[in-house]
C-alpha positions in Angstrom: -0.2 0.4 0.0 1.5 3.7 -1.0 1.7 6.1 1.6 0.7 9.2 0.2 0.5 12.8 2.5 -1.8 16.1 2.6 -1.0 18.9 4.6 -3.2 22.5 4.8 -0.1 24.4 3.5 0.2 28.2 3.8 2.2 31.2 3.6 3.1 30.3 7.1 4.2 26.9 6.8 6.8 24.7 5.1 7.4 25.6 1.6 6.4 23.0 -1.1 9.3 22.2 -2.7 11.2 21.1 0.4 8.8 19.5 1.7 8.2 17.3 -1.7 11.5 16.8 -1.5 12.0 15.7 2.1 8.8 13.3 1.3 11.0 12.0 -1.5 13.8 11.4 -0.3 12.0 9.9 3.0 10.4 7.1 0.4 7.2 8.5 0.5 4.8 8.2 -2.5 2.9 11.4 -3.0 1.3 14.8 -1.7 -1.9 15.8 -2.0 -3.2 19.6 -1.8 -6.2 20.7 -0.8 -7.8 24.7 -2.0 -9.7 27.1 -1.1 -10.2 30.0 -2.9 -11.2 32.2 0.1 -13.1 32.2 3.3 -16.1 34.6 3.7 -15.5 36.0 6.9 -19.8 35.4 8.0 -18.8 31.8 8.5 -22.4 30.6 8.2 -21.6 26.9 6.9 -20.9 24.9 10.0 -16.4 23.5 9.4 -17.7 19.9 8.6 -15.3 17.9 11.5 -16.7 20.4 14.5 -15.5 23.0 16.1 -13.6 25.9 15.1 -12.1 26.5 11.6 -8.6 26.5 11.6 -6.7 29.2 11.2 -4.9 27.4 8.1 -8.4 27.3 5.9 -8.0 30.9 4.8 -4.4 31.1 4.0 -4.1 27.8 1.9 -1.7 28.1 -1.3 -3.5 27.4 -4.7 -3.0 24.0 -5.1 -2.5 23.9 -8.8 0.8 26.5 -8.0 2.5 24.5 -5.3 2.5 21.1 -6.9 4.0 22.9 -9.9 6.2 24.5 -7.6 6.7 20.5 -6.2 7.2 19.0 -9.9 10.0 21.4 -10.2 12.7 19.5 -7.7 11.0 15.9 -7.5 11.2 13.0 -10.2 9.2 10.5 -8.5 6.7 11.6 -6.0 2.6 11.8 -7.1 1.4 14.5 -6.9 -2.6 15.8 -6.5 -5.4 18.2 -5.7 -7.1 17.0 -2.6 -9.2 18.2 -3.5 -9.8 20.6 -6.0 -12.6 23.0 -6.2 -14.0 22.7 -9.4 -16.8 24.2 -10.0 -15.2 27.7 -8.8 -13.2 27.1 -11.6 -13.4 28.5 -15.6 -13.4 25.2 -16.7 -11.4 26.1 -19.6 -8.0 27.9 -18.1 -8.8 24.9 -15.6 -8.0 22.4 -18.6 -5.4 24.0 -19.3 -4.1 24.5 -16.3 -4.4 20.6 -15.2 -2.8 19.2 -18.8 0.5 21.6 -17.8 0.7 20.4 -14.5 0.7 17.2 -15.5 3.2 18.0 -18.9 5.5 19.5 -16.3 5.4 16.4 -13.6 6.2 14.0 -16.4 2.0 12.0 -15.7 2.7 12.3 -11.9 -0.5 14.2 -11.3 -3.8 12.9 -9.8 -6.8 15.2 -9.7 -8.6 14.6 -6.4 -12.2 16.8 -6.8 -14.5 17.8 -4.2 -18.0 19.4 -4.3 -17.5 21.9 -1.7 -18.6 22.0 1.8 -18.9 25.8 2.4 -21.7 27.8 0.9 -20.3 31.0 1.2 -17.4 30.3 -0.6 -18.8 28.9 -3.3 -21.6 31.5 -3.8 -19.4 34.0 -4.4 -17.9 31.8 -7.4 -21.7 31.8 -8.3 -22.7 28.4 -7.6 -25.4 27.2 -5.3 -25.4 24.5 -2.7 -28.4 22.2 -4.9 -26.1 22.5 -8.4 -23.0 22.4 -7.4 -22.7 18.4 -7.9 -24.2 18.5 -11.7 -21.6 21.4 -12.1 -18.8 19.8 -11.0 -19.7 16.9 -13.3 -20.7 19.1 -15.9 -17.2 21.1 -15.9 -15.5 17.4 -16.1 -16.7 16.3 -19.4 -16.1 19.5 -20.4 -12.5 19.5 -19.7 -12.5 16.0 -20.9 -13.5 17.6 -24.4 -10.5 19.9 -24.7 -8.4 16.9 -23.3 -9.7 14.4 -26.5 -6.9 13.7 -29.1 -8.6 16.0 -31.9 -10.8 19.1 -31.7 -14.3 18.1 -29.8 -17.4 19.9 -29.4 -19.2 20.2 -25.6 -22.1 21.8 -25.0 -23.7 21.2 -21.5 -25.8 23.0 -18.6 -23.1 25.1 -17.3 -20.1 25.7 -19.7 -19.7 24.7 -23.2 -16.9 24.7 -25.5 -16.1 25.0 -29.6 -14.1 22.6 -31.1 -10.7 23.9 -30.5 -7.0 22.9 -30.8 -6.0 22.5 -26.8 -3.0 21.7 -25.7 -1.0 20.4 -23.8 -3.0 17.1 -23.3 -2.7 15.5 -20.4 -1.0 12.2 -20.0 -3.2 9.4 -19.7 -5.5 9.7 -22.4 -8.7 11.3 -21.4 -7.6 12.7 -18.6 -5.3 12.2 -15.1 -6.3 9.5 -12.3 -9.9 11.1 -11.1 -10.5 10.7 -7.6 -14.2 12.1 -6.1 -14.2 13.1 -2.4 -17.5 13.2 0.0 -19.5 11.7 1.8 -20.2 7.4 1.9 -23.6 7.7 -0.1 -25.5 6.3 -3.5 -25.5 10.1 -4.7 -21.8 10.3 -4.1 -21.2 6.6 -5.4 -23.6 6.9 -8.8 -21.2 9.4 -10.2 -18.2 7.9 -8.6 -19.5 5.1 -11.1 -20.2 7.2 -13.8 -16.9 9.2 -14.2 -14.3 8.8 -11.9 -11.7 6.2 -11.0 -12.6 5.6 -7.6 -13.1 7.3 -4.3 -10.7 10.0 -1.9 -12.4 9.6 1.4 -11.9 12.2 4.7 -10.8 9.9 6.8 -11.5 5.9 6.8 -14.7 5.9 9.4 -17.4 3.5 7.9 -16.0 2.6 4.9 -16.4 -1.3 5.6 -20.2 -1.0 5.4 -19.8 1.8 2.6 -17.3 -0.1 -0.2 -19.9 -3.2 -0.7 -22.1 -0.1 -1.8 -19.5 1.7 -3.7 -18.6 -1.8 -5.4 -22.3 -2.7 -6.4 -22.8 0.7 -7.7 -19.8 0.5 -10.1 -21.0 -3.1 -11.6 -24.3 -1.7 -12.3 -22.6 1.2 -14.4 -20.8 -1.8 -16.6 -17.6 -0.9 -15.1 -14.6 -3.0 -15.2 -12.0 -4.0 -12.2 -12.9 -1.9 -9.0 -13.1 1.6 -8.0 -9.7 3.0 -6.1 -10.2 3.5 -2.6 -7.7 5.8 -1.1 -8.3 6.9 2.5 -7.5 10.7 2.7 -6.5 12.9 5.9 -5.6 10.0 8.4 -4.2 10.1 11.1 -2.0 7.1 11.2 -1.6 4.4 13.6 -0.2 0.2 12.2 -3.7 -0.8 13.2 -5.9 1.7 10.8 -3.1 1.1 7.9 -3.3 -2.8 7.6 -7.2 -1.9 8.1 -7.1 0.0 5.1 -4.6 -2.3 3.4 -7.3 -5.2 4.3 -10.1 -3.3 2.5 -8.4 -3.0 -0.6 -6.6 0.9 -0.1 -3.8 0.8 -2.1 -3.1 4.3 -1.1 -3.5 5.9 2.0 -2.9 9.8 2.4 -1.2 10.9 6.4 -1.7 13.5 7.6 0.9 16.6 8.4 0.5 19.4 10.8 0.0 23.1 8.9 3.0 23.7 10.6 7.1 25.2 9.9 10.0 23.3 9.1 11.0 21.2 12.0 7.1 20.9 12.7 6.6 18.8 10.0 10.3 16.9 9.2 9.4 16.0 12.9 6.1 14.3 11.9 7.4 12.8 8.3 10.2 11.3 10.6 7.7 9.6 13.2 5.4 8.8 9.9 8.6 6.8 8.4 7.6 3.9 10.7 5.1 2.8 8.5 6.4 2.5 5.0 
């Protein structure tokens, strides 16, 4: 099972290039970075993990820029968003960003996608709570049209693009590996089965009960093989990681502190026992 990491990197934490180098040198598999464009002060939406929203959420680096910095100083470390708020982007510009990062990293990029829990943040981008899932699906389809081998038009409910020359193309036909985040349930599982490669759940609570439902949705959609399962934001123990492995997870993403260089490197040294 591959051991990757994630952290809320900010203007006050270890830099992404330094972190990426340290991860690769120690043998970690990858680095996933989250996205928040901004956090409205009104804070009407409660923090989904309980308690006060950590200060770092309002200071996160742009994941695509930060991952490009990480790609420039590594050659084997996998890179991904965990997660990108696709509904909050212009899909034509985002398709170019993703394809460029994938090219510059040598095909090491994974697109982890979320629907967004902060309703005020999404609203500032013109996205409502009720439409966000449909918007994400539409954005992905539009980007895949731009990533197609030949100029391909797309007309969706939330956006369109004419048949266009659009380069570079992602290394993998159809676009980079795509994992969807979100809470277990038939709606999420239907979306994963329809257009993703797997699930990027936050933590692993309830996986034992949820995975049969996801795999059933996958089969009903006519998908071959099995969906990928990549538990993320995991605070590790040996027993927890063994449980994920037994459930069929081929990768797990460990949570690093949102801290300075010394604090993060101490955490990496501690996590090295699980490699």
